[in-house]
N, C-alpha and C positions, 0 to 999 in steps of 0.2 A: 321251366321254370329254375330248375337246378344251376343249369348252367348260367343263366342271368344273374341268379344268387351268388355264384362264384366270381362272375365278372366283378359283379358290384363291389365284392368282398376286395378282389385284386386292386381295383381301382384305388378302394379308399386306402388299404394298406400301402401304397405304391405312394399316394398323396401325403400320407402321414411320415413315410419315411423321407421324403423330400423334405419336407418341413422341419423336422426335427434333427436332419444331418448337418443343414447349413447352421452356421452360428448367427445367432440374432445381435443385431446392433440397436444398444438401446441410446438414442440420443438425448443427451443432457444437456441444460444450459449451461454457459459457463458460470464458474462462482465469481460474483462481483469482487472487485478488487480489495475492497475494503475488507472482507471477509477472510482474504489471505495473511492480514497485520497481524503481528505477533502480539499477543496480551501486552498491554502497556499500562500499569498502575497509574504513572502520573507522578508529577513532582510533589504534590501537596500531602499532607498527612492525615487528611479526614479519611476514614474508612467507609466507603459507600459500596452495599452491594449492587454489582452490575453483573452483564452476559457478554462473553465473547465467542464467537464462531473458532474452535480449535480444529484446523484442518487435518490434524492429525488423526484425532477421534472422528470427525466430520460431525461434530455435536457441537450444541451451544453448551457451556461450562460457566460457572461463576466466577467469579473474579472479586476481591477488596480494591475498588478504584479509590485513587487519594484526593479525588474531587478536584483537579487541574490538570491540564496538559493530557498525554495519553496520545491516543488516534481513534479512529473512527469505528474500530472493530470494538465497540463498547456501545452495549444496549441496555434501556433500561428494565427491560424483562426478557424473560426466556421468548416468549411469543413472538416479540419482534425482532431478534435476534432469528429465530427459525425463519420467519417471515422473509426477511432479507437474504439470509444466506442458504434458502434451499435450491437445490439443483433439479429438481424435477419440473 
């Protein structure tokens, strides 16, 4: 019985060492192209609170949108930004 327990422990230990010693690759979907665009306040002077995805911080952040022009990295709220630009 003791020999069987020792052998089981050995197998578990070997399995754990194999599993932990190999680097794990996490597959992540690529970022949609619009999320990589720089923040663009647009040409107009109205200041509207909007959200954009900041590739440096990896987060959705607020900015003041001028009301016209700009680019597609411009979301009405943080939740829409997060859902559009999440990678997992």
